[in-house]
N, C-alpha and C positions, 0 to 999 in steps of 0.2 A: 553498513552501506549508507552513503549520504548522497542526496540529490539536491542540486541547487535549483531554487525556484526563481521565477521571473519577479522582478520588483514591481511594485504598484498594484499588487493583488490584495484583496481583502484578507486580513489575518485569519479570519474564520475559515476561509477556503484553504489557506496554507496549513492550518491546524488539522483540518479534515484530511487533506492529502498526506501529511506527515503521519497521521495516525494509521491510515490505510497502508502506506508504504511500510511502516513499522511492522505490520502484520503479514504482508504478502511478499516483500522483497526477498527475504532469505529463503523461504520455501520455493519461490519461483526460481531463484538463482540455482538452488540445488537441483530442481527439476530440469532446468536448461542444461546444466552440466552433464546430466545423464542423457539427454535427448538431442542436444544440438552440437554442431561442430564446435570444438573447443575455442577456436578463434572468433566465433560469432557470439558466444554466450553474453559477454558484457554489452555488445551492441544491441542484441535482441532485448536484453533486460532494460537498457536505457530507452529504447524505442517503446517498449511496453509501458514504462513509467511515464513517458511523454504522452502517450495516448490516454493513460489514466488521468493525468493532469488536465488534458484538454477536454475530456468527457466526464469529469468528476461528478457533474450533476446527474449523469445517467446511471451512476452506480447505485444500486438499491441498498437501502438500509443505512444510509449515512445521516440519519436524523440526530437529534440531540441525544447524547449519551451513548452513541453507537461505538465510539472509539474504545470505551471501556469494555463494551460487549465483545468487540472484535478481538481485543487482546486477551480476553479471558479474565479480566479484572472483575472483582466483585461477584464471581460465581462461587457460591457456596455449595455445600452438599445438600441435595434435595431430600435426603433421608433423615435429616435431623429432627 
């Protein structure tokens, strides 16, 4: 799933948004397919991503290195 971003925004903001979308878009889409009217799923997802973009600074845990944490990268076994 790909979302087009507004031009003129700082690249760091876009990178944070894209990292978060990469983590939440598919699970949210699957959830919406189960819970929402089939004709509204894509619109609800698009509106949700728009709100995410507008309120990105309000999302907790988006500091440095959080994209890797959100996607599960770099998580090793703790029992080694």
